[in-house]
C-alpha positions in Angstrom: 68.1 91.7 102.8 68.7 93.2 106.2 69.7 96.9 106.7 72.7 97.7 108.1 72.3 98.1 112.3 72.1 101.7 113.2 74.7 103.1 115.1 75.5 106.1 117.5 78.3 108.3 116.3 79.9 110.7 118.6 80.1 114.2 117.4 83.8 114.6 117.1 83.3 111.8 114.4 81.1 114.3 112.5 83.0 117.3 111.9 83.3 119.0 108.7 86.7 119.3 106.6 87.8 122.5 108.6 86.9 120.9 112.0 83.6 122.2 112.8 81.0 120.0 114.1 78.0 120.7 111.7 74.3 121.4 113.2 71.5 119.3 112.0 71.0 120.8 108.0 74.5 120.1 108.1 74.6 116.5 109.4 72.0 115.9 106.9 73.6 117.4 104.0 76.8 115.0 105.0 74.7 112.0 105.3 73.0 112.2 101.9 76.7 112.9 100.4 77.6 110.0 102.1 74.7 107.8 100.3 75.1 109.3 97.2 78.8 108.2 97.3 77.6 104.6 98.3 75.4 104.8 95.3 78.0 105.7 92.7 80.2 102.8 94.4 77.3 100.1 93.4 77.5 101.5 89.7 81.0 102.3 89.0 84.5 101.3 90.1 86.3 103.2 92.8 88.8 104.9 90.3 85.6 106.6 88.3 83.6 107.9 91.4 84.3 111.9 90.8 83.4 114.9 93.3 81.3 116.4 90.8 79.1 113.3 89.9 78.6 112.7 93.8 77.9 116.7 94.5 75.3 116.5 91.2 73.4 113.4 92.7 72.9 115.1 96.0 71.6 118.4 94.3 74.3 120.5 95.7 78.1 121.9 94.4 81.5 120.2 94.8 82.5 123.1 96.8 79.9 121.7 99.7 81.4 118.1 99.3 84.7 119.7 100.1 83.4 121.5 103.3 82.5 117.9 104.8 85.2 115.4 103.3 88.6 116.6 101.4 88.4 114.0 98.7 86.2 110.8 97.6 88.6 108.4 99.6 87.7 110.4 102.7 84.2 109.6 102.1 84.6 106.0 101.6 86.4 105.4 104.7 83.4 107.2 106.7 81.3 104.6 104.8 83.9 101.8 105.5 83.5 102.8 109.8 80.1 102.5 109.1 80.2 99.3 108.0 82.7 98.1 110.5 80.4 99.3 113.2 77.5 97.2 111.4 79.9 94.2 111.7 79.4 94.1 115.3 76.3 91.8 114.8 78.4 89.1 113.7 80.4 88.5 117.0 76.9 89.4 119.1 75.7 86.5 117.0 78.3 84.4 117.9 78.4 85.6 121.5 74.7 85.2 122.1 73.8 82.1 121.0 74.4 78.3 122.2 77.2 76.3 120.4 76.1 72.4 121.6 74.0 69.8 119.5 71.7 71.0 117.6 71.0 74.5 118.6 74.7 74.7 118.2 74.5 74.0 114.5 71.7 76.3 114.3 73.8 78.9 115.6 76.6 78.0 113.0 73.8 78.3 110.0 72.9 81.7 111.4 76.3 83.1 111.6 76.8 81.7 107.5 73.8 83.6 106.7 74.7 86.7 108.6 78.3 87.1 107.0 76.2 86.2 103.7 73.7 89.0 104.0 76.6 91.6 105.5 78.7 91.0 102.5 75.7 91.6 100.3 74.8 94.5 102.1 78.4 96.2 102.0 79.7 94.6 98.8 80.4 97.8 97.1 82.7 99.4 100.5 84.0 95.7 101.0 85.5 95.9 97.2 87.3 99.4 97.6 88.7 98.2 101.2 90.1 94.8 99.5 91.4 97.0 96.6 93.1 99.7 98.7 94.4 96.9 101.0 96.4 95.2 98.3 97.8 98.2 97.5 99.2 98.6 100.9 97.0 101.7 102.0 97.1 101.0 106.1 93.8 102.9 106.4 91.9 100.6 104.8 94.1 97.5 105.7 93.2 98.5 109.4 89.4 98.8 108.6 89.7 95.3 107.2 91.5 94.0 110.3 89.1 95.6 112.9 86.0 94.2 110.7 86.8 90.8 111.1 88.8 90.9 114.5 86.0 90.9 117.0 84.2 87.7 115.2 87.4 86.0 115.5 88.0 86.3 118.9 84.5 85.5 119.9 84.7 82.3 118.1 88.2 81.8 119.5 86.5 81.8 122.8 83.8 78.9 121.8 87.2 76.8 120.7 88.7 77.6 123.9 85.6 76.5 125.8 85.4 73.0 124.0 89.1 72.6 124.8 87.9 72.9 128.8 85.1 70.3 128.2 87.8 67.8 126.3 86.0 68.4 123.1 88.9 70.0 121.1 92.8 69.1 121.5 94.7 71.1 124.4 97.5 71.9 122.1 95.1 73.6 119.2 95.5 77.6 119.0 91.9 78.9 119.4 92.8 82.0 117.8 94.4 80.3 114.7 91.3 77.8 114.2 89.0 80.5 114.3 91.0 83.0 112.4 90.9 80.2 109.6 87.1 79.7 109.8 86.3 83.4 109.6 88.6 83.5 106.3 86.6 80.6 104.9 83.2 82.7 105.7 84.8 85.8 104.3 86.2 84.7 101.2 83.0 82.6 100.3 80.9 85.5 100.9 83.1 87.7 98.9 83.1 85.5 95.9 79.4 83.9 96.1 78.8 84.9 92.7 81.7 82.9 91.4 81.0 79.6 93.1 77.1 80.3 91.6 78.8 80.5 88.1 80.7 77.2 88.4 77.2 75.8 89.1 77.2 75.4 92.9 74.3 76.3 94.5 73.9 78.7 97.4 71.9 76.3 99.8 74.6 73.7 99.2 77.5 76.4 100.1 75.7 77.7 103.2 75.3 74.0 104.6 78.9 73.1 103.9 80.1 76.2 105.7 78.0 75.6 108.6 79.0 72.2 108.8 82.8 72.9 108.9 82.4 76.1 110.9 80.5 74.0 113.9 83.0 71.1 113.9 86.0 73.6 113.4 84.8 75.2 116.6 83.1 73.0 118.8 85.0 69.9 117.7 81.7 67.8 117.4 80.5 66.3 114.3 77.7 68.2 113.0 74.3 66.7 113.6 72.3 65.1 110.7 70.7 67.5 107.9 
């Protein structure tokens, strides 16, 4: 499983709860608290994650936690922001590879694999984002929208290019097509374990998604596999 792509964080994004920018030791403490929050989300439901448990695992006190985050939700929002930044690898893959012929189909397969890996890496945070979004929390709803926006735009550009070359109908809405495909990828990645419970093999899901993704973007029949 791939690790999240390291990202640069602006100093203002590291401010403590009182507005101060922490020093090196403070940043290390803040990062440790975030890592322990993520660890708790992996083994507990979001509602059961408590500040005292995070602080205990981090080897510090609740008072120290509150120096950096006013509550657990804020710490999870920071984790979600890091997840969104890591999501840039999805759109980068779309824009950085060919989308014609066998090479194009290989790109579709690579994007499917990247989605599956991304969802597996961030499953514990995505679970909270989905729950809070369903409860109409606009902060998490915006995170979800931002996460999938860039890869949707990137795929829409592939569809538009296929339209310019006459491989897709002119009347097709490129963003609608891309949005549908991204929704498919996200939904299957989020429910992979359920498909496995039904007896559907992951390799078959992978092939099916890649074929639909390739056909839906390029307008070309996928190559024989």
